[in-house]
C-alpha positions in Angstrom: 0.0 0.0 0.0 1.4 3.4 -0.9 2.2 5.9 1.8 -0.1 8.9 1.0 -3.1 6.7 0.1 -3.4 5.9 3.8 -4.1 9.6 4.5 -7.0 11.4 2.7 -6.1 15.1 2.7 -9.2 17.3 2.8 -8.4 20.8 1.7 -11.3 23.3 2.0 -10.1 26.6 0.7 -10.9 29.6 2.9 -13.6 31.7 1.3 -12.8 34.8 3.3 -11.6 37.9 1.6 -7.8 38.0 1.4 -6.4 40.4 3.9 -3.0 41.2 5.2 -2.8 42.5 8.8 0.9 42.3 9.4 1.6 44.3 12.5 -2.2 45.0 12.8 -1.6 48.7 12.6 -4.7 50.7 12.1 -7.1 47.9 12.9 -9.7 48.0 15.6 -10.6 45.0 17.8 -13.9 44.8 15.9 -12.0 44.6 12.6 -9.7 41.9 13.9 -12.4 39.7 15.4 -14.7 40.0 12.4 -11.8 38.7 10.2 -10.2 36.3 12.6 -13.3 34.8 14.2 -13.7 31.1 14.0 -11.9 27.9 15.0 -8.1 27.5 14.5 -5.9 24.4 15.0 -2.3 24.5 16.1 -0.1 23.5 13.1 -3.2 22.8 11.1 -3.6 19.5 13.0 -7.1 18.6 14.2 -5.6 16.5 17.0 -3.6 19.5 18.4 -4.6 22.6 20.4 -7.8 24.3 19.3 -8.2 28.1 19.5 -11.6 29.8 19.0 -11.9 33.5 18.4 -15.3 35.2 18.9 -16.7 38.4 17.5 -17.4 39.7 21.0 -13.7 40.0 21.6 -13.3 36.9 23.7 -11.4 33.7 23.0 -10.8 30.2 24.3 -8.1 27.6 23.9 -8.8 23.8 24.3 -6.8 20.7 24.3 -7.7 17.0 23.9 -7.7 14.9 27.0 -8.8 11.3 26.7 -10.7 12.2 23.6 -12.5 15.2 25.2 -11.9 18.9 24.5 -11.0 20.6 27.7 -10.6 24.4 28.2 -7.0 25.3 28.9 -7.2 29.1 28.6 -9.8 31.8 27.9 -10.1 35.5 28.1 -10.5 38.8 26.2 -8.9 40.5 23.2 -7.6 44.1 23.4 -5.5 46.4 21.2 -2.2 47.7 22.5 -1.6 51.1 21.0 2.0 51.4 22.2 3.1 48.3 20.4 0.3 48.4 17.7 -0.6 44.8 18.3 -3.5 42.7 19.6 -3.3 41.0 22.9 -5.1 37.9 24.2 -5.4 38.2 28.0 -5.8 34.8 29.7 -8.2 35.0 32.7 -7.0 31.6 33.9 -3.3 32.3 34.2 -3.2 36.2 34.1 -0.8 35.9 31.1 -1.0 38.1 28.0 -0.2 36.8 24.5 0.6 39.2 21.6 -1.1 37.9 18.4 -0.2 38.4 14.8 -2.6 37.5 11.9 -1.5 37.4 8.3 -2.4 35.9 5.0 1.0 35.9 3.4 0.9 32.2 2.6 -2.6 31.4 3.5 -4.3 32.5 6.7 -2.1 32.0 9.8 -2.9 33.2 13.3 0.2 33.3 15.5 -0.9 32.6 19.1 2.2 31.3 20.8 2.5 28.9 17.8 1.1 28.9 14.2 -2.6 28.2 14.0 -4.5 27.5 10.8 -8.2 27.5 10.0 -9.9 24.3 11.3 -11.8 23.8 8.1 -8.5 23.5 6.2 -6.7 21.4 8.8 -5.9 17.7 8.7 -6.2 14.8 11.1 -2.6 14.4 12.1 0.6 13.7 10.1 1.0 9.9 10.6 0.7 9.3 6.8 4.0 11.1 6.3 6.0 9.1 9.0 9.2 7.7 7.6 12.2 8.7 5.6 12.0 10.8 2.4 15.2 10.8 0.3 16.2 13.4 -2.3 15.8 11.9 -5.8 15.1 8.5 -4.2 18.8 8.2 -3.5 19.6 6.7 -0.1 23.1 8.2 -0.2 21.7 11.7 -0.6 20.0 14.2 1.8 16.8 13.0 3.5 14.0 14.1 5.8 12.7 11.9 8.6 9.1 12.5 9.7 7.7 11.1 13.0 4.8 12.2 15.2 4.5 15.6 13.6 8.2 16.4 13.8 11.0 16.4 11.2 14.7 16.0 11.1 16.9 16.8 8.1 20.0 14.6 7.4 23.0 15.2 5.2 25.6 12.6 4.0 28.6 12.3 6.3 31.2 9.7 5.4 29.6 6.3 5.2 26.4 7.5 6.9 24.3 10.6 7.6 24.3 13.4 10.2 21.3 15.3 11.5 21.6 18.9 10.5 18.3 20.6 11.6 14.9 19.7 13.1 11.5 21.1 13.9 7.8 20.6 13.7 5.4 20.0 10.8 2.3 22.1 9.9 -0.4 21.8 7.2 -1.3 25.0 5.4 -4.7 24.1 3.9 -4.9 27.4 2.0 -1.8 26.6 -0.1 -2.1 22.8 0.1 1.5 22.5 1.4 3.2 20.6 4.2 5.3 23.1 6.1 8.5 22.4 8.1 9.2 25.0 10.8 12.6 25.0 12.4 12.9 24.8 16.2 16.0 26.9 16.2 14.4 30.1 15.0 10.7 29.3 14.3 11.1 30.2 10.6 10.0 28.0 7.7 12.8 25.6 6.8 11.0 24.0 3.8 7.6 23.8 2.2 6.5 20.6 0.4 3.9 20.1 -2.4 2.5 16.6 -2.7 3.0 15.0 -6.1 1.5 11.6 -6.6 1.6 9.0 -3.8 5.2 9.0 -2.6 6.8 12.3 -3.7 7.2 15.6 -1.8 8.5 18.5 -3.8 10.3 21.7 -2.6 11.5 24.6 -4.6 14.9 22.9 -5.0 14.4 19.2 -5.0 12.0 16.2 -4.9 12.0 13.7 -2.0 10.6 10.2 -2.2 9.4 7.9 0.5 11.6 4.8 0.8 11.1 2.2 3.5 14.2 1.1 5.4 12.7 -2.3 5.9 14.6 -5.1 4.1 
């Protein structure tokens, strides 16, 4: 059985008007909540943390515990004029989180981590688990995916050495698998899915190859 066929990717393109609110300057709370209201999933993963933004300037965060969504944080949304950013105040911990909302590569809400629209999210990343070698060459660079995380390996002598690592996200608006780096939080690579066992970046193609004999 091929790798990707185990995982049906449902991409529902967001029908909202395209907006860019980088820095949020000049936007009122009403503007922000009307555009950002709805359910968001951490890393575009329906099994991860869920964030819901309401038009009455309140929000809630939930996590899955034994199959039940449990509230982990909740509070109100305000605009900080000094920093020209929106802030989510958590009534449960008395913490304040600055939030950025942009549509540069599809809608992304940055609330501690990158959150994507729930309707464009996927049910985990298990279908990608395994090793993906550049040009299907086991002596070349490769990515190793496991449990929503990635590692990138380069050839080193008779083997490979780990060079970088991070977490995966699914951008449903662009239909791409995104690799964020733990080191700086920036995008390390973006993959388009081509056929059953090929992931394509701007520079190369990576093919799933089992290490089983």
